C-alpha positions in Angstrom: -25.4 -40.2 27.2 -23.5 -42.1 24.5 -24.0 -39.3 21.9 -22.9 -36.7 24.4 -19.8 -38.7 25.4 -18.9 -39.3 21.7 -19.2 -35.6 20.9 -17.0 -34.8 23.8 -14.4 -37.3 22.6 -14.5 -36.0 19.1 -14.0 -32.4 20.3 -11.0 -33.5 22.4 -9.5 -35.3 19.4 -10.1 -32.2 17.3 -8.1 -30.1 19.7 -5.3 -32.7 19.6 -5.3 -32.8 15.8 -5.2 -29.0 15.6 -2.1 -28.9 17.8 -0.5 -31.8 15.9 -1.0 -30.0 12.6 0.4 -26.8 14.0 3.4 -28.6 15.4 4.0 -30.5 12.1 4.1 -27.1 10.4 6.5 -25.4 12.8 8.1 -28.3 14.7 9.0 -25.8 17.4 8.3 -27.9 20.5 9.6 -31.2 18.9 12.8 -29.6 17.7 13.3 -27.9 21.1 12.9 -31.0 23.2 14.8 -33.3 20.9 17.8 -30.9 20.4 18.0 -30.2 24.2 17.8 -34.0 24.9 20.5 -34.9 22.4 22.9 -32.2 23.4 22.4 -33.0 27.1 22.7 -36.7 26.6 25.9 -36.3 24.5 27.4 -34.0 27.1 26.6 -36.4 29.9 27.9 -39.4 28.1 31.3 -37.7 27.4 31.5 -36.4 31.0 30.9 -39.8 32.6 32.2 -42.1 29.8 35.6 -42.6 31.5 34.0 -43.5 34.8 32.3 -46.8 35.9 28.8 -45.8 37.1 26.1 -47.9 38.6 22.6 -48.4 37.3 21.2 -46.1 40.0 23.2 -43.2 38.4 22.2 -44.3 34.9 18.5 -44.4 35.9 18.8 -40.9 37.4 20.5 -39.5 34.3 17.8 -40.9 32.0 15.0 -39.2 33.9 17.0 -36.0 34.3 17.4 -35.8 30.6 13.7 -36.5 30.0 12.7 -33.9 32.6 14.7 -31.0 31.3 14.0 -31.8 27.7 10.3 -31.8 28.5 10.6 -28.5 30.3 12.0 -26.9 27.1 9.0 -27.7 25.0 5.8 -28.8 26.9 4.9 -25.3 28.0 4.3 -24.3 24.3 1.0 -26.1 24.3 -0.7 -23.1 25.9 1.9 -20.4 25.4 1.4 -20.6 21.6 -2.3 -20.0 22.0 -1.6 -16.8 24.0 1.1 -15.7 21.5 -1.1 -16.3 18.5 -4.2 -14.7 20.1 -6.3 -17.8 19.5 -7.0 -18.5 23.2 -10.3 -16.7 23.3 -11.6 -18.5 20.2 -10.6 -21.8 21.8 -12.5 -20.9 24.9 -15.6 -20.3 22.8 -15.2 -23.4 20.7 -14.6 -26.0 23.4 -15.2 -26.7 27.1 -12.3 -26.7 29.5 -12.2 -30.4 30.0 -12.1 -30.9 26.2 -9.2 -28.5 25.9 -7.3 -30.1 28.7 -7.7 -33.6 27.3 -6.8 -32.5 23.8 -3.7 -30.7 25.0 -2.8 -33.6 27.3 -2.9 -36.1 24.3 -0.6 -33.8 22.4 1.9 -33.6 25.2 1.8 -37.4 25.7 2.5 -38.0 22.1 5.3 -35.4 22.1 6.9 -37.1 25.1 6.5 -40.6 23.6 8.3 -39.3 20.5 11.0 -37.9 22.7 11.4 -41.1 24.6 11.6 -43.1 21.4 14.6 -41.0 20.3 16.3 -40.5 23.7 16.1 -44.1 25.1 17.9 -45.8 22.2 20.6 -43.1 22.2 20.9 -43.4 25.9 21.2 -47.2 25.6 24.1 -46.9 23.2 26.0 -44.0 24.7 25.6 -45.1 28.3 25.9 -48.8 27.8 22.5 -49.6 29.2 21.6 -53.2 29.8 18.0 -53.9 30.7 17.3 -57.0 32.8 13.5 -56.6 32.9 12.3 -55.1 29.6 8.6 -55.2 30.5 9.1 -53.3 33.7 11.4 -50.8 32.0 8.9 -50.1 29.3 6.0 -49.9 31.8 7.9 -47.4 34.0 8.8 -45.3 30.9 5.2 -45.2 29.6 3.6 -44.4 32.9 6.3 -42.0 33.9 6.1 -40.0 30.7 2.3 -40.0 30.8 2.4 -38.7 34.4 4.9 -36.1 33.4 2.6 -34.9 30.6 -0.4 -34.9 32.9 1.2 -32.5 35.4 3.0 -30.4 32.8 -0.2 -29.7 30.9 -1.9 -28.1 33.9 1.2 -26.1 34.8 1.6 -24.9 31.3 -1.9 -23.4 31.4 -1.1 -21.7 34.7 2.0 -20.0 33.5 0.8 -19.2 29.9 0.2 -15.5 30.8 3.4 -15.0 32.9 6.3 -13.0 31.6 9.0 -15.5 32.6 7.3 -18.6 31.2 10.2 -21.0 30.8 11.7 -20.3 34.2 8.4 -20.4 36.0 7.4 -23.6 34.3 10.4 -25.6 35.5 10.2 -24.1 39.0 6.5 -25.0 39.5 6.9 -28.4 37.8 9.7 -29.8 39.9 8.1 -30.1 43.3 4.9 -31.5 41.8 6.9 -34.0 39.7 9.4 -35.0 42.4 7.3 -38.0 43.7 7.0 -39.2 40.1 10.7 -39.0 39.5 11.7 -40.7 42.7 9.4 -43.6 41.8 10.4 -43.7 38.1 14.1 -43.6 38.9 13.7 -46.4 41.5 11.6 -48.5 39.0 14.1 -47.9 36.2 17.0 -49.0 38.4 15.2 -52.2 39.3 14.4 -52.9 35.7 18.1 -52.5 34.9 19.3 -54.7 37.7 16.4 -57.2 37.8 14.3 -58.0 40.9 11.1 -56.9 42.7 9.7 -53.6 41.3 8.5 -52.7 44.8 5.1 -51.5 43.4 6.7 -48.9 41.1 4.1 -49.5 38.3 1.2 -49.3 40.7 2.6 -46.0 42.2 3.2 -44.5 38.8 -0.3 -45.5 37.6 -1.8 -44.0 40.8 0.1 -40.8 40.3 -1.1 -40.5 36.7 -4.8 -41.1 37.7 -4.7 -38.7 40.6 -2.9 -36.0 38.5 -5.3 -36.2 35.6 -8.3 -36.3 37.9 -7.1 -33.3 39.9 -6.2 -31.4 36.7 -9.7 -31.9 35.3 -11.2 -30.6 38.5 -9.0 -27.5 38.6 -8.6 -26.8 35.0 -11.9 -25.0 34.6 -10.8 -22.4 37.1 -7.4 -22.0 35.4 -8.8 -21.9 31.9 -11.5 -19.3 32.6 -9.3 -16.9 34.5 
């Protein structure tokens, strides 16, 4: 059992490493999400800079920027396999669960890199002051991981569609809406200080449920 589990883990890491090497060569997804986030964040900061806005609006803006930036790049994790014609080789080389976990790890790292760039810029441009740093970081980590978990499955679903970008955002939004409502509320509390209202527990539960459901469904999506 231990050998089988370790082999499965090594194969998932191999898929992740393959995608990371490909991304480091082209930097397509990273450049897309970072440029979109920076442009959107700059536009938002200039638009609202002259107005006094509350922390609820700041929290909403932060997650809107993260969402739309993610939509501009996360779908590439499967689209590039279809475009390059490597999807059939990947099906033969690894099981569906291995592929999902490897792609999920890639998307999680990509979103963490995005957050590491966006959040400091957002803090400076929007005058963000965090009252509860631990809660803020917890919401950010669990929220971005949940976003990656849902986006990875949806990216596999739309990989063969003609209007990939538009369909990706349309399918993602209703699935991610509970995540964003909770993340925005948790971020607002972290900025103001006070009781989190179980935001971390809800985000953690969303992540577990989304990854579990994705693993259950991914075999059907991947083999179609």
